[in-house]
N, C-alpha and C positions, 0 to 999 in steps of 0.2 A: 627584431625581437630576440635575436640569438645571443644577446649579451648577458642575460640573466641566467642563474643556475637552473638546469633542467628540472630539479626537484621542486622548484617553486611553483605555486599555483597562482594563476592570474584570473582576476575577476573584473569584467568591465563594469564601471560605475559611472553613469552620466557621460561626461566628455573626458573621462580618464580611465586609468587602470589601477587596480589594487593588487600588489604582489605580496604573497604570503609564503614564508618558508623559514629555513634555518639560516642564521647569519654565519657565513663561512669564515668570517674574520674573528668570530668569538669562540674561545676554546670550549665553552659549554654548549655551543651550537644552539643558543636560545632561539625560540621561534619569534620572528619579527615580522613587521609589515610596513610597507610604505606605499604612498599614493603618487601616481604620475598623472598630472593634468595635461591635456593637450594645450598647445600654445593658444593665446587669446585670438590671434589672427585666424587660426584654423576653426575655432569655435564660431567666430563671426562669419567666416565663409560658409560654414554649415547652416547658420541661420539665414544668410543671404540667399542661399540656394533654395530655401523653402518657399512655397507659394505664399503670396501676400495674406491669404485668408487664414493660414495656419501659423504665421510668425508670432502673433500675440499669444496663442495657446502654447507654442513651444517655448517662448520666453518665460511664461509662467511655470511651465514644467521644468525648465532649466533652473529657475530660481528655487523651486521646491527640491530638486535634486541636490543643489548646493547646500541648502539649509539642512536637509536630511543627512547628508554626508558629514557635515560638521557635528551634528548631534550624535551620530552613531560612529564617529571616527574611530573610537577605541574598540568597537566591536567589528568582527570580521565574518564570523560564521554563526549561524543560529537563527533564532526567530526575531523578527522585527515587526512591531505594530505598524500597519499601514495607516498612518494618520493623515491629516490634511497637508502636511509638508512632504509626504512621500511621493516619489515619482509615479507610483501605480495607484494613487488615491482615486483619480478620476475613473480609471479602468475598473477598479473594484466596486465603485459606486454604481457604475453601469451594470456590472455583473449581478449585483444584488437585486437591482430593479428587474432585470431580465429574467433571472432565475426564479424570482418570486412569481412572476406571471406564468412562466413555463410550468412550474410545479403546480400552480393553481389549476392549470388545464388538466393535469393528471388527477387532481382532487375532484374536479367537477365531472371528469369522465373516467371513472375507475377502470382498471384493466380487465380484460375478459379472463375467463377461467383457464383458457388455453392460449398458448402463444402461436401467432401466425406470421407468415412471411411479410404480410402487409404491415404488421406492427413493427417489424425490424427495419423496414424501408421508409417508414413515415418520416416526413420532414415538416416541422411546425415553424412558420415564420411569424414573428411578432415585432411590429414596429413600435419604437419608443422615441422619446424626444432625444434626438442627437445620435441614435444608433438603432441597429436592428439585431435582434437575437434569433438565432435558429437552433432548434432542438431536433436532434437526429435519433430516430428509433425511440421516441418518447414512450409510446405504449409498451414497448418491450422492456425498457428499463423500469417503468412503473411496475410491471408484472414481476420483474426480478427483485425489486425492492420489497414488494409484498412477500415474496418467498423468504427473504432474509428477515422479515419481521420488522422492517423499518417503517415507522409511521410517517406518512406523507406530510402531516402537519409539522412534526418535529424536524423532518428533513428540510422543509421549507423555512422553518424558523432558524435553523442553524446556518443556512446559506444566505439568508436575507435579513438577519437581525441587525439592529443598530450598532452592535459592537464591531469594531474594526477587524478586517481580515489580518492574518499574520503572513509575512513573507518568510519563506524558509530558504536560507542560503547555505548550501553545503559544499563539501569538497568534491562533489560529483563532477564528472566531465560533461555531463549533459548541459546543453544550451537552453533547456526549457526553463520557464519560470514556474516556481512552485508557490502556491498560496495555501494557507490553512484557515479553516473557519476558526472563529475566536475560541470555540470550545475544543479545538484541536481534533475533532472527530472525523472531519472530511478534508481531503486534499483536492485542490484544483491544480491541474498541470497543463501547460500549453503543449500541444502536439502538432506535428506536421500533417499536411493534408494526406500524404501517403499512409501515415500511421492510422489516421482516423478511418480511411477507407478500409484498411486491413481489419481493424476492429469491427467495423460495421458489417463487413462481408462475412466475418466469422462469428457474429453475435449469436445466431441460433445455436451453433455448436458450443459456444462458451456457456450460454445459459443452460443448455441441456447437460453439460458436464457438471455444472454446479447443482443442478437438480438431482443428478444421479449421485453426486458425492457432496452432500450439504456441508461437510466439515473440511472441504478442500482448502489447501494452503494458497491457492491462487488469489491474487488481490481482487477485491470486489469492485468492479466498475459499476457505477450507479447512474451515469449520465454522460452524454456527449453533446456539446454545444459549440456554436461559433458566434462571434460578435463582429459586426460590421460597423465601423465608424467612418463617415465620409472622409476621403482623402488619406486614409490610413490602411495599412495592410490588414486583411481579414485574419482574425485569430481563431484558431481551433483549440478547444481544451476539453479535458475529461474530468469527471468527478469520481473519486474513489474513496473507499474507507481507508483511514490511516491504519497501517499495520501496528504502529507504535502508539496505540491508544488503549487505555489512558497512560500517559507518559511520565506520570509522577514516579520518582525514585528509580528511573532507569539508570543503570550504572554504565553500560557500554553498548554501542551499536555497531553492527558489522554488516557489510555487503559482501556476500560470498558468491563466487563464480566457480570455485573448484579448480583454479589454476594458479600459476606463479607469476607470469610476466605482468609487470605494472600493478601488482596486487599488494602493495605496501603503502600505507599512509602515515605521515608523521603524526603521532598522537598529540593531543592538546596538552599544554603545560599543566602541571599539577595545580589544582585549585582553580583552573580556568573555567569560565562559564561557556566557553566556545563549544559548539556541538560538532564533533568530528565523527564521521562514519568511517570506521576502520575496515580493513579488507582481509583477505585470506591469510597473508603472511603475518599480519598482526595477531591472528587468532591462534597461531601455532602454540602449543603448550596448554591450551584450554580444552575443556570437554563440556558437553551438554549432558547433564545428569537427569535422565528422565525416568529411570526405573522401569516400571511395567508399561509405561506409555511409549517406550522406544519402538516396540514392534508396530504400534499404530503409525508412528511417524515414518518408519521405513516403508511401510505399505503405501501410505498416502503419497510419499515422494515418488514412488514408482508409478502410481496412478496418474499424478499430475504431470510428471515429466513425459510420460507416454503420450498424453494428450498434446503437449506442446510439440513433441516430436512429429505427431501426425499433422500439426499445423505448419511444420517445416521451419520452426523458429529456433533461435539460439541466443546466446548472450543475455539471457535473463538472469536475475539475481535472487538469491535466497537471503532475505533480511533476517537478522538474528539480533536480539537484544536481551540483556539480563536485568532482572529486577529482584531485589531481596524480598522474600516473603515475610509478612508479619507472622507472629506466633499463631494467631487464630486462623491463618490461611493455609497452614500446613496440613497435609492429608491426614496425618494421624489424629488431628484434633477435630475432624469434621463431625458435626452433629448429625443425628438421624434426619432432622428436618432439612439440613443442607443437602444431604444425599438425595432425598426425595425431590427437592427443588431442581437440583442439577440434572437428575435423570429425566424429569419431565421436560426440561429445556432441551436436553440432548436428543430426546426422541420426538420432539415436537414436529409433527407433519400432518397437515390436514387430511391427507389421503390414507393415513394409517389407522386402522381400527384398533391396533395394539395400544395406542395412546388412550383411546376411550376406555378400554378395559382396565388399563393401569390406573386411570384417574378414579375409577370406581373403587378400586382397591385402596387407593390413597385416602379417599374420603372416609373409609371405614377406620382409618388410623391404625391399620394393622402394622405390627412390628416387622418391617421388611427392609432388607438391604438390597438395593438394586445395582446391578452391574459388577461383574468381576472381570479383571483383566487376566485372561488365561491364554497362554501360548502365543500364537501369532495374530490373533484377532480379538476384538472386544466381544465378549459373550454377555449379553444382557439377560440375566437370570433373576428370578425372584426367590429369595430364600427366607425361611422363617428363622427367627432368633429365639425360639423357646428352648426346651431341654435338648432337642436335637436339631440338626440342619436338614431340612427337607425341601426338595424342589417343589415349587408351586406351579401347577399346570395352567395353561392358557385356555382352558375349555370355555371360559366365558366369552372368548373372542370368536367371532364368526369365522375368521381365517387365520388361526394362530400360527400355523407352520409357515404360511405364505408371508405373514407380516414379520415374523422373526427372521426368516431368510432374507427378506427385503432389507431389514435393518442391518444385518450382517454384511450384505452385499454392498451397502453404502459406506462401509468402513467408518461408522460413527464411533465417537468416543464420549467419555463423560466430560462434558465441558465444565470449566471452572466457573464458579459463581461470581461473576464480575461483569462490568460493562464490556461490550464488544469481545465476547469470549472466543470467537472462531479462530483468532490468530494467537491464542495464548495456551501454553502448556505448562503445568506446574510440576516441578521436580521436588525433591525432598527439602531443599533449602532455597531454591531460586525459581522465579517465574520467568519463562522464556517467551518472547514475542517472536513469531516466525511467520513469514509470508513470502510468496514468490511474486516478483514485480518485473516490470519492463519486458513485456511480452510481444514486442512489435518488430523485432529484428529477424527478417526472413533470410534464409540461406540462399541468396540470389547469386547470379553469376559474378558480380563484383565481390561478394563475400567469398566465393570459391577462389577467386584470384588472390584475395587477401590471405586466405588460408595457405596457398602455395608459397606466397612471399614470406609469411611468418615461419613456415617450415624451414626455410633457408636461413632467415634472419635469427630465429631463436631455436636453433638445432639443439635437441636434448632437453628443452624446457616446455612447459605446458602453457598454453595461451588460450584466450577465449574463443577465437575464430576457428571452430571445428564444426564438423557435420552435426546436425541436430541429434542423431543417435548417439554419437560420441559425447556430445555435450550433456545429454540427459544421463547417460551411464556414469559419467565422471562426477556430476553433481550428486547423484545418489550414493556413489562410493565415498564422497567426502562426508556426507551425513552419516553413513554407516561407520566410518572410521573415527568420527569425532563425537559420537554419542555413546553413552553407557546407561 
């Protein structure tokens, strides 16, 4: 495999490989691709080694792979509909059946008001025709989805609808398989057994962190499952909210780690529909224009990376994407009703009596502007808009000081009025999608050895394998230096 240029990306497809990169023989270095198929005798040998009971199924799968490759030959990166000819069609059909039953269990048995260790350790086994689905920590994830305001019925419909899943193929080095629900709201990603164990062992801490900081940038994990098919390897996968949702009009996508080594990706050719996730070195020269929300972002980055440091993890990424705002979405054009709606959504918390008192004020249709960005924190204030500007007291609330302090301690912000607002920040001209993903790399002994080797190999350069404290500090510094 050492004969092709190192800058090329290799994708395994069926019984072959797809190579993507720049043509070194072309002066313009155009991006090209070619497919290398394994010799027919090797394919036959692979089929011959298979057990008799699985040859028929693998033959059908091989045929589907071949037809799918022919159909999608001109496409390399991006989203592909998993239809009847796709290699993962059977798997996604089983996932839909299994997930529908698993979520129905959560609907029939709503989560308790408080989270327990038993909820996090629960394992639900459900047998289906041709496979078994296992759900890990089901009650805990149902509790968490409720906190996020996700309807179980809508969640079930998204994951088990008749519409096909989408396969997401990116330029990431990850060997995982990525699927998207047809509405692009939820991601399904295969994970190793070790990564699943790490997530489940830290699930109480994770949910507690998201309870304490409801507007956290951490990716929202919504479920952990496994699927067991006879004579096939057990597959583990997680379900999470897509950071890039809704993805219409997204201009560029970036995966940021705050370092230099191997942090450049060849951009897609102009006018191409290929989805390429760019990296740190591609971002140089750009800035994230947030205005008054910058202080919130810096604070939340400190909070979230401190939590990850306590988990002893590194190599996570900050996803960033740009989307142009429509004229009616820009802050200076917000209506009074829009501000009220956004404030209600931002302060929504069943345990807060502040929301109840505010709802009463809103019902009276008083002319009030809620929330001003002041200094280093979000100060949620009620101000009259008559002849003068007067602070409105919270005397109608039973515990006003406690509730206001609680809101401030949670580092909440005024959420944009759109679908899935937790990962969206609006600047003067652009909407930014931001979220922290890939939280499973522990700073283990092998990683420490890798750090020592890279210190020698990349002397004077920054790379991703550093201690969790250095990693957290460096990523926060990147955000601080690239935002205005």
